[in-house]
C-alpha positions as CSV (number, residue, x, y, z in Angstrom):
1,M,106.0,98.9,87.1
2,A,104.5,98.9,90.9
3,E,103.3,95.4,90.1
4,K,106.6,94.1,89.5
5,K,108.1,95.7,92.3
6,S,105.5,94.4,95.0
7,F,105.7,90.8,93.6
8,A,110.0,91.4,94.1
9,N,109.6,92.6,97.6
10,T,106.7,90.0,98.1
11,I,109.9,87.4,97.3
12,L,112.2,89.3,99.5
13,N,109.9,89.3,102.4
14,F,109.0,85.9,102.1
15,S,113.1,85.0,102.0
16,K,114.0,86.9,104.9
17,Q,112.0,84.8,107.1
18,F,112.3,81.7,105.6
19,S,116.3,82.9,106.4
20,K,115.3,83.8,110.2
21,M,113.5,80.8,110.7
22,S,115.8,78.4,113.1
23,E,116.5,74.9,112.5
24,E,113.9,73.4,114.8
25,Q,111.2,75.7,112.7
26,K,113.0,74.0,109.3
27,E,112.4,70.1,110.4
28,E,108.8,71.1,111.6
29,L,108.6,72.1,107.8
30,S,110.4,68.8,106.3
31,A,108.6,67.1,108.5
32,A,105.6,68.2,107.3
33,G,106.6,67.6,103.8
34,I,107.6,70.6,102.9
35,T,110.9,70.3,101.7
36,R,113.4,73.3,99.8
37,E,112.3,71.9,96.4
38,S,108.2,72.0,97.4
39,K,109.2,76.0,98.4
40,D,111.4,76.4,95.1
41,K,108.3,74.5,93.1
42,L,105.6,77.3,95.6
43,L,107.4,80.3,94.6
44,Q,108.2,79.0,91.0
45,D,104.3,78.7,90.4
46,E,103.8,81.9,91.9
47,I,106.4,83.7,89.6
48,N,104.5,81.7,86.6
49,R,100.8,82.9,87.7
50,H,102.4,86.6,87.7
51,D,103.8,86.5,84.6
52,E,100.9,84.8,82.9
53,A,98.7,87.6,84.7
54,H,100.5,90.2,83.2
55,V,100.6,88.9,79.6
56,E,97.3,88.7,79.7
57,Q,97.0,92.2,80.9
58,L,99.0,93.6,78.0
59,R,97.2,91.0,75.3
60,K,93.6,92.3,77.0
61,Q,95.5,96.0,76.4
62,Y,96.7,95.9,73.0
63,E,93.1,94.3,72.4
64,A,91.6,97.2,73.5
65,F,93.6,99.5,70.2
66,L,92.8,96.5,67.7
67,Q,89.1,96.7,68.6
68,P,87.9,99.4,70.4
69,A,85.5,99.2,72.8
70,T,85.7,102.9,73.8
71,K,85.0,106.5,72.1
72,D,88.3,107.9,73.7
73,V,90.9,105.3,71.8
74,E,88.9,105.2,68.5
75,E,88.9,109.2,68.3
76,D,92.9,109.1,69.9
77,E,93.7,106.6,66.7
78,E,91.7,109.0,64.0
79,V,93.6,111.6,65.3
80,L,96.8,109.7,64.8
81,L,95.7,109.0,61.5
82,E,95.0,112.9,60.4
83,C,98.1,113.2,62.2
84,Y,100.0,111.3,59.7
85,K,98.0,112.1,56.7
86,L,99.1,115.4,57.4
87,F,102.5,114.7,57.4
88,C,102.9,113.1,54.6
89,Q,101.2,115.7,52.7
90,L,103.7,118.4,54.3
91,N,106.2,116.0,53.1
92,E,104.7,115.9,49.5
93,V,104.5,119.6,49.4
94,S,108.6,120.1,50.9
95,A,109.6,117.5,48.3
96,E,108.6,119.8,45.6
97,Y,110.7,122.7,46.9
98,K,114.3,122.5,45.9
99,N,115.7,125.9,47.7
100,A,113.1,125.8,50.5
101,R,112.2,122.8,53.1
102,L,110.3,122.9,56.3
103,R,112.4,123.1,59.7
104,S,110.2,120.8,61.5
105,F,107.3,118.9,60.7
106,D,106.6,118.2,64.8
107,L,102.7,118.2,65.1
108,T,100.4,119.4,67.5
109,C,97.2,117.5,68.4
110,P,95.1,116.8,71.4
111,L,97.6,113.4,72.0
112,C,99.9,115.6,73.0
113,K,98.3,117.1,76.2
114,K,97.4,113.3,77.3
115,D,99.8,112.4,79.9
116,D,99.0,108.5,79.5
117,Y,100.3,108.9,76.0
118,T,103.2,111.3,77.1
119,L,104.8,110.0,80.1
120,G,102.9,106.8,79.9
121,D,103.2,103.7,78.8
122,R,99.9,104.0,76.8
123,F,101.9,105.5,73.6
124,A,103.3,101.9,73.0
125,F,99.5,100.1,72.3
126,L,98.6,103.3,69.9
127,R,102.4,103.1,68.0
128,L,101.5,99.3,67.6
129,W,98.2,99.5,66.1
130,F,99.4,102.5,64.0
131,I,102.0,100.1,62.6
132,N,99.4,97.2,62.7
133,T,96.9,99.2,60.5
134,V,98.8,101.7,58.1
135,A,101.5,98.0,57.5
136,D,102.7,100.5,54.3
137,S,103.7,103.5,56.1
138,E,107.4,104.1,55.7
139,Y,107.0,106.3,59.2
140,V,106.6,105.5,62.8
141,P,104.6,108.2,65.0
142,E,106.8,109.2,68.5
143,F,106.6,112.1,70.7
144,V,109.5,114.5,71.1
145,R,109.4,116.8,74.0
146,A,110.6,120.5,73.0
147,E,112.9,122.8,74.7
148,N,109.6,124.9,76.0
149,A,108.7,121.3,77.6
150,Q,105.8,121.0,75.3
151,F,105.5,117.6,73.7
152,Y,104.7,117.4,69.6
153,L,104.2,114.3,67.8
154,S,106.7,113.4,65.1
155,F,107.4,110.5,62.7
156,T,110.3,108.8,62.5
157,A,111.6,106.9,59.4
158,R,110.3,103.3,59.7
159,E,113.7,101.5,59.0
160,L,115.3,103.6,61.9
161,W,113.3,103.4,64.6
162,T,113.2,100.4,67.2
163,P,110.7,99.4,69.6
164,N,111.0,100.0,73.1
165,S,111.0,97.0,76.0
166,L,107.4,97.7,76.6
167,E,106.5,97.6,72.6
168,K,108.8,94.1,72.1
169,E,107.2,92.4,75.0
170,I,103.9,93.4,73.8
171,L,104.6,91.9,70.3
172,R,106.2,89.2,72.2
173,C,102.6,88.7,74.2
174,S,100.4,89.0,71.1
175,A,102.6,86.5,68.8
176,E,102.4,83.8,72.0
177,S,98.4,84.7,72.1
178,P,96.2,81.7,71.5
179,D,94.4,83.7,68.7
180,N,97.4,83.9,66.8
181,S,98.6,80.2,67.0
């Protein structure tokens, strides 16, 4: 997110400096072969390079979950799978009772204490890994913040889940990946 802001600021500053140029300076640039079109092309090329770098960064981050290189990611994936199994077992047991139901299926686990999942963007990659790995799951994981400000892991029916903007972008980038061509 900070990269987008700094990039936007760079463009804004360039535009301001260009508009402050005197006509004489603009003529010098024009005489040197730097036309408005070439400036626009340079700017568009910079935007394209930034977009390509962003797409590559998203691909690498997602790949780190698809083929984990660190023990931390592997452990987080295992924790999520364990929570999913527990959630499914709770659903099965709950279905056996006609007159009694659990009020909440919210779970607590080590993932609930990791800010990069609960408050950051990293959970999008883990959730997409889960959807890719447990393709036949009827539920999708999500974090729920309780009144006590604690985070709990919950699962939403897959047909009710919609990917957030980052997840859509990750899916688009992974679909455009040269590996998927």
